[in-house]
C-alpha positions as a printed Julia matrix, in Angstrom:
100×3 Matrix{Float64}:
   5.02   -8.59    6.9
   4.17  -10.74    3.8
   3.26   -8.97    0.53
  -0.41  -10.18    0.93
  -0.6    -8.68    4.47
   0.98   -5.37    3.33
  -1.59   -5.02    0.52
  -4.45   -5.81    3.08
  -2.99   -3.27    5.49
  -2.92   -0.63    2.75
  -6.47   -1.3     1.91
  -7.51   -0.96    5.54
  -5.52    2.22    5.95
  -7.01    3.64    2.83
 -10.57    2.25    3.51
 -10.97    0.4     0.17
 -12.57   -2.75   -0.12
 -11.02   -5.87   -1.99
 -13.66   -5.43   -4.74
 -12.77   -1.67   -5.24
  -9.02   -2.28   -5.31
  -9.43   -5.33   -7.62
 -11.56   -3.23  -10.02
  -8.98   -0.35  -10.03
  -6.25   -2.65  -10.87
  -8.03   -4.97  -13.27
  -7.92   -8.12  -11.16
 -10.89  -10.3    -9.87
 -11.72   -9.93   -6.17
 -11.06  -13.63   -5.8
  -7.73  -13.32   -7.02
  -6.9   -10.3    -4.84
  -8.26  -12.41   -1.77
  -5.77  -15.29   -2.7
  -3.03  -12.81   -3.08
  -3.7   -11.2     0.35
  -4.04  -14.69    1.91
  -0.54  -15.45    0.44
  -1.95  -18.49   -1.47
  -1.23  -16.97   -4.93
   2.07  -15.06   -5.86
   1.59  -11.46   -7.13
   2.69  -11.0   -10.74
   5.07   -8.1   -11.54
   2.52   -6.25  -13.45
  -0.1    -6.57  -10.52
   2.68   -5.46   -8.08
   3.34   -2.41  -10.22
  -0.41   -1.53  -10.6
  -0.88   -1.74   -6.78
   2.09    0.37   -6.12
   1.0     2.97   -8.61
  -2.42    2.92   -7.08
  -1.27    3.71   -3.48
   1.63    5.76   -4.99
   4.19    3.69   -3.05
   7.33    1.98   -4.32
   7.08   -1.5    -5.23
  10.09   -2.09   -2.65
   7.67   -0.88    0.17
   5.06   -3.55   -0.94
   7.74   -6.16   -1.08
   8.88   -5.34    2.38
  12.34   -3.92    1.2
  11.82   -0.32    2.39
  10.08    0.93    5.45
   8.09    4.04    6.2
   7.9     5.41    9.59
   4.74    4.74   11.61
   1.75    6.98   10.71
  -1.54    7.18   12.35
  -4.65    7.61   10.36
  -7.75    9.47   11.5
 -10.65   10.24    9.26
  -8.41   10.13    6.12
  -6.07   12.66    7.67
  -2.53   11.76    8.52
  -0.65   12.65   11.75
   2.94   12.05   11.13
   5.12   10.47   13.91
   8.71   11.55   13.58
  10.68   11.85   10.47
  10.15    9.9     7.25
  12.95    8.13    5.76
  12.8     7.41    1.89
  15.47    7.05   -0.59
  18.24    8.09    1.89
  16.72   11.53    2.81
  14.58   12.49    5.54
  11.46   14.4     4.56
   8.32   15.48    6.35
   4.75   16.2     5.15
   5.24   14.68    1.82
   1.98   14.66   -0.11
   2.9    11.35   -1.68
   1.93    9.6     1.47
  -1.51   11.16    1.72
  -4.41    8.9     1.03
  -5.9     9.22   -2.47
  -9.58   10.43   -2.63
């Protein structure tokens, strides 16, 4: 998955619009749209802001680390199997809960 598709996926999972995310990270909606369409590269500072907003590692957004499949239902998470993060298996980590 490309960086842009990952960001669009996260927005969808967290039910946040491009406009909302762009405002939260100090980016225009049109620039975020181009990033999600992979027509504009993401700057390092933007990557860090997006990772911080979703409370994920930059490696995850870059596609270098995977998190096991999760199912989202009405902003609640049903975990499927174990989570692998940083070499350790963990369950029910609040880090992966959507932000309100």
